PAZAPA-4460 file (N, C-alpha, C; in steps of 0.05 Angstrom, whole numbers, plus 32768, in hexadecimal, padded with zeros to 4 digits):
% residues 228
    n_x    n_y    n_z   ca_x   ca_y   ca_z    c_x    c_y    c_z   seq   type   mol
   818D   8E1B   81F6   81A5   8E1B   8206   819E   8E1D   8223     1      M     A
   81AA   8E0C   8234   81A3   8E0B   8251   81B2   8E21   825F     2      I     A
   81A4   8E30   826F   81B0   8E45   8280   81BC   8E38   8299     3      D     A
   81D7   8E37   829B   81E4   8E2A   82B1   81EA   8E3E   82C8     4      R     A
   81E1   8E56   82C6   81E8   8E6A   82DA   81DF   8E62   82F6     5      T     A
   81C6   8E58   82FA   81BD   8E50   8314   81CF   8E3A   8320     6      P     A
   81D8   8E28   830F   81E9   8E12   8318   8204   8E1C   8323     7      F     A
   8210   8E2E   8313   822A   8E38   831C   8227   8E4B   8334     8      F     A
   8211   8E59   8336   820C   8E6A   834D   8209   8E59   8366     9      L     A
   81FB   8E42   8363   81F8   8E2F   837A   8213   8E25   8383    10      L     A
   8224   8E1D   836F   823F   8E14   8376   824F   8E29   8385    11      L     A
   824C   8E42   837C   825A   8E58   8389   8251   8E5C   83A6    12      F     A
   8237   8E5B   83AA   822B   8E5E   83C4   8235   8E48   83D7    13      I     A
   8235   8E2F   83CD   823D   8E19   83DD   825A   8E1A   83E5    14      L     A
   826A   8E26   83D5   8287   8E27   83DA   8290   8E41   83E8    15      N     A
   827E   8E53   83EB   8287   8E6D   83F7   828C   8E69   8415    16      M     A
   829D   8E7A   8420   82A3   8E78   843D   828D   8E85   844D    17      S     A
   828C   8E7E   8466   8278   8E89   8478   827F   8EA6   847E    18      L     A
   826C   8EB6   8486   8272   8ED1   8490   8287   8ED0   84A6    19      P     A
   829A   8EE2   84A5   82B0   8EE2   84B9   82AB   8EF7   84CE    20      T     A
   82B4   8EF0   84E7   82AF   8F01   84FE   82C9   8F04   850E    21      V     A
   82CF   8F1C   8516   82E4   8F21   8529   82D7   8F2B   8543    22      V     A
   82DE   8F1F   8559   82D2   8F26   8573   82E7   8F35   8584    23      V     A
   82DE   8F4C   858F   82EF   8F5C   85A1   82E6   8F59   85BE    24      L     A
   82F9   8F53   85D0   82F2   8F4D   85EC   8306   8F5C   85FE    25      I     A
   82FF   8F5D   8618   8311   8F68   862C   8313   8F56   8644    26      S     A
   8300   8F43   8647   82FE   8F34   8660   82FD   8F16   865D    27      G     A
   82EC   8F09   866D   82EB   8EEC   866F   82E0   8EDE   8656    28      S     A
   82D1   8EEC   8646   82C8   8EE1   862D   82B1   8ECE   862E    29      G     A
   829F   8ED1   8641   8288   8EBF   8641   8276   8EC2   8629    30      T     A
   8273   8EDB   8620   8263   8EDF   8608   8272   8ED5   85EF    31      N     A
   828C   8ED8   85EF   829C   8ECD   85DA   8298   8EAF   85D9    32      L     A
   8298   8EA2   85F0   8294   8E85   85F1   8279   8E7D   85E5    33      Q     A
   8264   8E8D   85EB   824A   8E87   85DF   824B   8E88   85C1    34      A     A
   825A   8E9B   85B6   825D   8E9D   8599   826D   8E85   858E    35      L     A
   8283   8E7E   859C   8293   8E67   8593   8282   8E4E   8593    36      I     A
   8273   8E49   85A8   8262   8E31   85AA   824D   8E31   8593    37      D     A
   8242   8E48   858D   822D   8E49   8579   8238   8E44   855D    38      A     A
   8251   8E4D   8558   825D   8E47   853E   8265   8E2A   853C    39      T     A
   826D   8E1E   8552   8276   8E02   8552   825E   8DEE   854F    40      Q     A
   8247   8DF5   855B   8231   8DE3   855A   821E   8DE9   8543    41      D     A
   8224   8DFD   8533   8215   8E03   851B   81FE   8E16   851E    42      G     A
   81F9   8E20   8536   81E3   8E33   8539   81E9   8E4E   852C    43      R     A
   8203   8E54   852A   820B   8E6E   851E   821D   8E68   8506    44      L     A
   8213   8E6F   84EF   8221   8E69   84D6   8235   8E80   84D0    45      K     A
   824B   8E7F   84DF   8260   8E94   84DC   827A   8E88   84E6    46      A     A
   8290   8E95   84DF   82AA   8E8C   84E7   82B8   8EA2   84F6    47      K     A
   82C0   8E9D   850F   82CF   8EB0   851F   82EC   8EAD   8516    48      I     A
   82F7   8EC2   8509   8312   8EC0   84FE   8327   8ECB   8511    49      T     A
   831F   8EDB   8525   8332   8EE5   8538   8323   8EEF   8551    50      A     A
   8331   8EEE   8568   8328   8EFB   8580   833E   8F0E   8589    51      V     A
   8336   8F27   858E   8349   8F3C   8594   8342   8F49   85AF    52      I     A
   8357   8F4D   85BF   8352   8F59   85DA   8364   8F71   85DE    53      S     A
   835B   8F84   85EE   836C   8F9A   85F6   8378   8F95   8612    54      N     A
   8375   8F7D   861C   8381   8F75   8635   838E   8F59   8632    55      R     A
   83A8   8F58   8637   83B7   8F3F   8631   83AF   8F28   8643    56      K     A
   83A4   8F2E   865A   839C   8F18   866D   837F   8F10   866B    57      N     A
   8371   8F1A   8657   8354   8F13   8654   8351   8EF5   8650    58      A     A
   8341   8EE8   8661   833D   8ECB   865F   8330   8EC3   8645    59      F     A
   8322   8ED5   8639   8315   8ECF   861F   832A   8EC7   860A    60      G     A
   8342   8ED1   860C   8357   8EC9   85F9   835D   8EAB   85FB    61      L     A
   835C   8EA1   8614   8360   8E84   8617   8349   8E74   860C    62      E     A
   8331   8E7E   860E   831A   8E71   8602   831D   8E6F   85E4    63      R     A
   8326   8E85   85D8   832A   8E85   85BB   8340   8E72   85B3    64      A     A
   8356   8E72   85C1   836D   8E60   85BA   8365   8E43   85BC    65      Q     A
   8355   8E3D   85D1   834B   8E21   85D4   833A   8E18   85BD    66      K     A
   832C   8E2C   85B1   831B   8E26   8599   832A   8E28   857F    67      A     A
   8344   8E2E   8580   8354   8E2F   8568   8351   8E49   8559    68      G     A
   8348   8E5E   8567   8344   8E78   855A   835C   8E8A   855F    69      I     A
   8367   8E97   854B   837D   8EA9   854F   8376   8EC0   8561    70      P     A
   8389   8EC9   8572   8385   8EDF   8584   839B   8EF4   8582    71      T     A
   8394   8F0C   8589   83A7   8F22   858A   83A0   8F35   85A1    72      Q     A
   83B4   8F43   85AB   83B0   8F57   85C0   83BB   8F72   85B6    73      T     A
   83AC   8F87   85BA   83B4   8FA2   85B3   83B2   8FB3   85CC    74      F     A
   83C8   8FC1   85D3   83C9   8FD0   85EB   83C7   8FEE   85E6    75      S     A
   83B2   8FFA   85F1   83AF   9017   85F0   83C5   9025   8600    76      L     A
   83CB   9019   8617   83E0   9025   8628   83FB   9027   8619    77      K     A
   8401   9013   860A   841A   9014   85FA   841A   902C   85E7    78      Q     A
   8403   9031   85DA   8401   9048   85C8   8404   9062   85D7    79      F     A
   83F7   9064   85EF   83F9   907D   85FE   8415   9081   8608    80      K     A
   8423   906B   8610   843E   906E   8619   8451   9078   8603    81      D     A
   8449   9073   85EA   8459   907C   85D3   8450   9098   85CA    82      E     A
   843E   90A4   85D9   8435   90BF   85D3   8420   90C0   85BE    83      G     A
   8413   90AA   85B8   83FE   90A9   85A4   83E3   90AB   85B1    84      K     A
   83CE   90AF   85A1   83B3   90B4   85AC   83A1   909C   85A9    85      T     A
   838A   909E   85B6   8376   9088   85B3   836D   9085   8596    86      R     A
   836B   909A   8587   8364   9098   856B   837A   908A   855C    87      V     A
   8393   9090   8562   83A9   9081   8555   83A6   9063   855A    88      D     A
   83A0   905D   8573   839C   9040   857A   8385   9034   856B    89      F     A
   836E   9042   856A   8357   9038   855C   835C   9033   853E    90      D     A
   836A   9045   8532   8370   9042   8515   8383   902B   8511    91      I     A
   8397   9028   8522   83A9   9011   8520   839A   8FF7   8524    92      Y     A
   8389   8FF6   8538   8379   8FDE   853D   8367   8FD7   8526    93      L     A
   8359   8FEB   851B   8347   8FE6   8504   8356   8FDD   84EC    94      A     A
   836C   8FEA   84E6   837C   8FE2   84CE   8387   8FC6   84D1    95      K     A
   838F   8FBF   84E9   839A   8FA4   84EE   8384   8F8F   84EA    96      S     A
   836C   8F94   84F4   8356   8F81   84F0   834F   8F7E   84D3    97      I     A
   834D   8F94   84C5   8346   8F94   84A9   835B   8F86   8498    98      Q     A
   8374   8F8D   849C   8389   8F82   848C   838D   8F64   8490    99      E     A
   838A   8F5B   84A9   838F   8F3F   84AF   8377   8F2D   84AB   100      Q     A
   835E   8F38   84B1   8347   8F26   84B2   8330   8F2E   849F   101      Y     A
   832E   8F47   8498   8318   8F51   8487   82FD   8F45   848F   102      K     A
   82F5   8F49   84A8   82DC   8F3D   84B2   82C3   8F49   84A5   103      P     A
   82AF   8F38   84A3   8294   8F42   849C   8286   8F50   84B3   104      D     A
   828E   8F48   84CC   8281   8F54   84E3   8295   8F55   84FA   105      L     A
   8295   8F6A   8509   82A5   8F6D   8522   8291   8F6D   8539   106      V     A
   8296   8F5C   854D   8284   8F5B   8564   8293   8F64   857D   107      I     A
   8288   8F76   858C   8293   8F7E   85A6   8285   8F6E   85BB   108      L     A
   8294   8F5C   85C8   8289   8F4A   85DC   8297   8F50   85F6   109      A     A
   828F   8F66   8603   829C   8F6E   861C   82B6   8F7C   8616   110      G     A
   82B7   8F8B   8601   82D0   8F9A   85FA   82CE   8FB5   8607   111      F     A
   82DF   8FBA   861B   82DD   8FD2   862C   82EF   8FE8   8621   112      M     A
   82E7   8FF1   860A   82F6   9007   85FD   82E2   9015   85EA   113      H     A
   82DE   902F   85EE   82CC   903E   85DD   82DA   9043   85C2   114      I     A
   82CD   9039   85AD   82D9   903B   8592   82D3   9056   8585   115      L     A
   82E6   9061   8578   82E3   907B   856B   82D6   9079   854F   116      S     A
   82CC   908F   8544   82C2   908E   8529   82D7   9085   8515   117      P     A
   82F0   908B   851B   8306   9083   8509   8308   9064   8507   118      E     A
   8304   9057   851E   8304   9039   851D   82EC   902F   850D   119      F     A
   82D4   903A   8513   82BC   9031   8506   82BC   9035   84E8   120      L     A
   82CA   9049   84DF   82CA   904F   84C2   82D6   9039   84B1   121      S     A
   82E4   9026   84BE   82F1   9011   84AF   82DE   8FF9   84AA   122      F     A
   82C6   8FF9   84B6   82B6   8FE1   84B6   829A   8FE4   84AB   123      F     A
   8294   8FF9   849D   827C   8FFB   848D   8263   8FF4   849D   124      N     A
   8261   8FFF   84B5   8249   8FFB   84C6   8245   8FDF   84CF   125      D     A
   825A   8FCF   84D0   8258   8FB3   84D8   8267   8FAD   84F1   126      N     A
   8262   8FBD   8506   826C   8FB8   8521   8254   8FB6   8533   127      V     A
   8254   8FA0   8544   823D   8F9A   8554   8245   8F98   8571   128      M     A
   8235   8FA1   8584   823B   8FA0   85A0   8224   8F94   85B0   129      N     A
   822C   8F86   85C5   8219   8F7C   85D9   821A   8F8E   85F1   130      L     A
   8203   8F99   85FA   8202   8FAB   8611   81ED   8FA2   8625   131      H     A
   81F3   8FA0   863F   81E0   8F97   8653   81CC   8FAC   865D   132      P     A
   81BE   8FB8   864A   81A9   8FCB   8651   8197   8FCE   8638   133      A     A
   817F   8FD9   863D   816D   8FDE   8627   8175   8FF8   8619   134      L     A
   816C   8FFD   8600   8172   9015   85F2   816B   902E   8602   135      P     A
   817F   9040   8604   817A   905A   8612   817C   9059   8630   136      G     A
   8182   9041   863B   8185   903E   8658   81A1   9036   865F   137      Q     A
   81AE   9043   8671   81C7   903B   867C   81DD   9035   8667   138      F     A
   81E0   9049   8656   81F6   9048   8642   8211   9047   8650   139      D     A
   8224   903A   8644   823F   903B   864F   8244   9025   8664   140      G     A
   8258   902A   8675   8262   9016   8688   824F   9013   86A0   141      A     A
   8251   8FFB   86AD   8243   8FF5   86C6   8225   8FF6   86C3   142      H     A
   821B   8FED   86AC   81FF   8FEF   86A6   81EE   8FDD   86B9   143      A     A
   81F8   8FC6   86BF   81E9   8FB3   86D1   81E7   8FBF   86ED   144      I     A
   81FD   8FC9   86F7   81FD   8FD5   8712   81E9   8FED   8713   145      D     A
   81E9   8FFD   86FE   81D8   9014   86FE   81BA   900C   86FB   146      R     A
   81B5   8FF7   86EC   8199   8FED   86EA   8190   8FE2   8705   147      A     A
   81A1   8FD4   8712   8199   8FC8   872C   8193   8FDF   8740   148      Y     A
   81A4   8FF3   8740   81A0   900A   8752   8186   9019   874B   149      E     A
   8180   901C   8731   8168   9029   8729   814F   9019   8731   150      A     A
   8151   8FFF   8730   813B   8FEE   8739   8136   8FF1   8757   151      Y     A
   814B   8FF2   8766   8149   8FF5   8783   813B   900F   878A   152      Q     A
   813F   9023   877A   8133   903E   877E   8117   9040   8773   153      K     A
   810D   902A   8766   80F3   902B   875A   80F1   9039   873F   154      G     A
   8108   903E   8733   8108   904E   871A   8103   903D   8701   155      E     A
   8108   9023   8703   8102   9010   86ED   80F7   8FF7   86F8   156      I     A
   80E8   8FE8   86E7   80DD   8FCE   86EF   80EB   8FB6   86E3   157      Q     A
   80FB   8FBC   86CF   810B   8FA6   86C2   8123   8FB3   86B4   158      H     A
   8135   8FA3   86AB   814B   8FAC   869B   814B   8F9C   8681   159      T     A
   8162   8F9A   8674   8163   8F8C   865B   817F   8F8B   864F   160      G     A
   8180   8F80   8637   8199   8F7E   8628   8193   8F84   860B   161      I     A
   81A8   8F8C   85FC   81A4   8F91   85E0   81BD   8F8B   85D0   162      M     A
   81BA   8F84   85B7   81CF   8F83   85A4   81CA   8F9A   8590   163      V     A
   81DE   8FAA   858B   81DA   8FC2   857A   81F2   8FC7   8569   164      H     A
   81ED   8FD6   8553   8204   8FE0   8543   8213   8FF5   8553   165      K     A
   822D   8FF5   854E   823E   9008   855C   8242   9022   854C   166      V     A
   823D   9038   8559   8242   9052   854E   8253   9062   8561   167      I     A
   825A   907A   855B   826C   908A   856C   825F   9090   8587   168      A     A
   8244   9093   8588   8236   9098   85A1   8234   907D   85B0   169      D     A
   823E   907C   85C8   823F   9063   85D7   8224   9056   85DC   170      V     A
   8221   903D   85D2   8208   902D   85D6   81EF   903A   85CB   171      D     A
   81F3   904A   85B5   81DC   9058   85A9   81D7   904F   858C   172      R     A
   81E5   903B   8583   81E1   9032   8568   81C6   9023   8564   173      G     A
   81BE   9020   854B   81A5   9013   8545   81A3   8FF7   8552   174      A     A
   818D   8FF1   855E   8189   8FD8   856C   8184   8FC1   8559   175      V     A
   8193   8FAB   855C   818F   8F93   854C   817C   8F80   855A   176      I     A
   8181   8F7B   8574   816F   8F6B   8584   8170   8F76   85A1   177      L     A
   815A   8F72   85AF   8159   8F7A   85CB   8147   8F66   85DB   178      K     A
   814B   8F66   85F5   813A   8F55   8606   8138   8F61   8621   179      R     A
   8120   8F61   862C   811C   8F6A   8648   8124   8F54   865B   180      E     A
   812F   8F5C   8671   8138   8F49   8686   812A   8F51   86A0   181      I     A
   811C   8F3F   86AD   810E   8F46   86C6   8122   8F4A   86DD   182      P     A
   811A   8F5B   86F0   8129   8F5E   8709   8115   8F56   871F   183      I     A
   811D   8F44   8730   810C   8F3A   8746   8113   8F48   8760   184      N     A
   80FF   8F4A   8772   8103   8F58   878B   8119   8F4C   879B   185      K     A
   811C   8F31   879A   8130   8F24   87AB   814B   8F23   879E   186      E     A
   814E   8F2E   8786   8167   8F2C   8777   817E   8F3B   8786   187      D     A
   8195   8F2F   8787   81AD   8F3D   878D   81B9   8F47   8773   188      S     A
   81CD   8F58   8774   81DA   8F61   875C   81E6   8F49   874C   189      L     A
   81F1   8F36   875B   81FC   8F1E   874E   81E6   8F0E   873F   190      D     A
   81CF   8F0C   874C   81B8   8EFE   873F   81B1   8F0B   8724   191      D     A
   81B0   8F25   8725   81A9   8F34   870C   81BE   8F31   86F7   192      L     A
   81D7   8F33   86FF   81ED   8F30   86EC   81ED   8F14   86DF   193      E     A
   81E9   8F00   86EF   81E8   8EE4   86E5   81D1   8EE1   86D1   194      N     A
   81BA   8EEC   86D7   81A3   8EEA   86C5   81A8   8EF8   86AB   195      R     A
   81B4   8F10   86AD   81BA   8F1F   8695   81CE   8F11   8684   196      I     A
   81E3   8F06   8690   81F8   8EF8   8680   81ED   8EE0   8672   197      H     A
   81DA   8ED2   867F   81CE   8EBB   8673   81C0   8EC2   8659   198      K     A
   81B1   8ED8   865A   81A3   8EE1   8642   81B5   8EEE   862D   199      F     A
   81CB   8EFB   8637   81DE   8F06   8625   81EA   8EF1   8612   200      E     A
   81F0   8EDA   861E   81FC   8EC4   860E   81EA   8EBB   85F7   201      H     A
   81D0   8EBE   85FB   81BC   8EB7   85E7   81BA   8ECD   85D2   202      Q     A
   81B8   8EE6   85DC   81B2   8EFD   85CB   81C9   8F03   85B8   203      L     A
   81E2   8F00   85C1   81F9   8F07   85B0   81FB   8EF3   8599   204      I     A
   81F3   8EDA   859D   81F2   8EC7   8587   81DC   8ECD   8574   205      V     A
   81C5   8ED4   857E   81AE   8EDB   856D   81B4   8EF4   855D   206      K     A
   81C1   8F08   856A   81C8   8F20   855C   81DC   8F1C   8546   207      G     A
   81F0   8F0B   854C   8204   8F04   8537   81F7   8EF5   8521   208      D     A
   81E5   8EE2   8527   81D6   8ED3   8513   81C6   8EE6   8501   209      Y     A
   81B9   8EF9   850D   81A9   8F0C   84FD   81BA   8F1D   84EB   210      R     A
   81D1   8F26   84F5   81E3   8F35   84E4   81EE   8F24   84CD   211      K     A
   81F8   8F0C   84D5   8205   8EFB   84C0   81F1   8EF1   84AC   212      C     A
   81D8   8EED   84B4   81C4   8EE3   84A1   81BC   8EF9   848D   213      S     A
   81C5   8F12   8493   81C0   8F28   8480   81D5   8F2B   846B   214      G     A
   81EA   8F1A   846C   81FF   8F1C   8458   81F6   8F0D   843E   215      F     A
   81F7   8F1B   8428   81F1   8F0F   840E   8209   8F13   83FC   216      L     A
   820A   8F04   83E6   8222   8F05   83D5   821F   8F1A   83BF   217      I     A
   8233   8F2B   83BD   8236   8F3C   83A6   8253   8F39   839C   218      F     A
   8257   8F2F   8384   8271   8F26   837A   827A   8F11   838D   219      S     A
   8292   8F15   839A   829C   8F01   83AD   829D   8F0B   83C9   220      K     A
   828C   8F1E   83CF   828C   8F2B   83E9   8271   8F27   83F7   221      E     A
   8271   8F29   8411   8259   8F2A   8421   8251   8F47   8425   222      Y     A
   8237   8F4E   8424   822E   8F68   842A   8218   8F66   843E   223      T     A
   821A   8F74   8455   8206   8F73   8469   81EE   8F84   8461   224      C     A
   81D7   8F77   8461   81BE   8F85   8459   81AC   8F8B   8471   225      L     A
   81B6   8F84   8489   81A5   8F89   84A0   81A3   8FA7   84A5   226      C     A
   818B   8FB0   84A7   8187   8FCD   84AD   8182   8FD1   84CB   227      A     A
   817B   8FBB   84D9   8175   8FBE   84F6   818E   8FC3   8506   228      A     A
***
């Protein structure tokens, strides 16, 4: 008797959907655009199912709409005006994402809102962030400005960028990928920002690829096996 299990498994694999990604943004969405481009040209085997912003005027929403990706806006101010807390907002945001999209991965691409443990508890350790600094350096906001100032004082010789898992401690999650970025003597702050953004667009795609390539099938679900 011929064992047809491998044949049917192959058919299942060929017909399964790609890993799904929801991207959270707050601004112009240049890193989002890098992800969109990579999914469209085949470099990134994933599907962006939604782009969500906490700012209604974020230009990244227009980028998503142009690519045919659903968008939504969630306002923390509205919650506070109703007497609710940041945690209330985070829980509502997380539930909305899970109920509507059930993503395999959530990517923070310039999302200017510190997420609570309550939000993270909905996503099984599958939230990823891009941060313009090396691990342990310049956590939080204005990392590029602070790196430039530190270079001018002779405190550092270079800076960097990283993609990391998101945990409750800001920018302290396990590193998925990182890259050093040189700072030149003649650099202005704008020069450094432009150089960092150029490499960010590459690293966020590589980080997403590494996470998505760790998804394997168990029953009809994806499970992320990346430990990095």
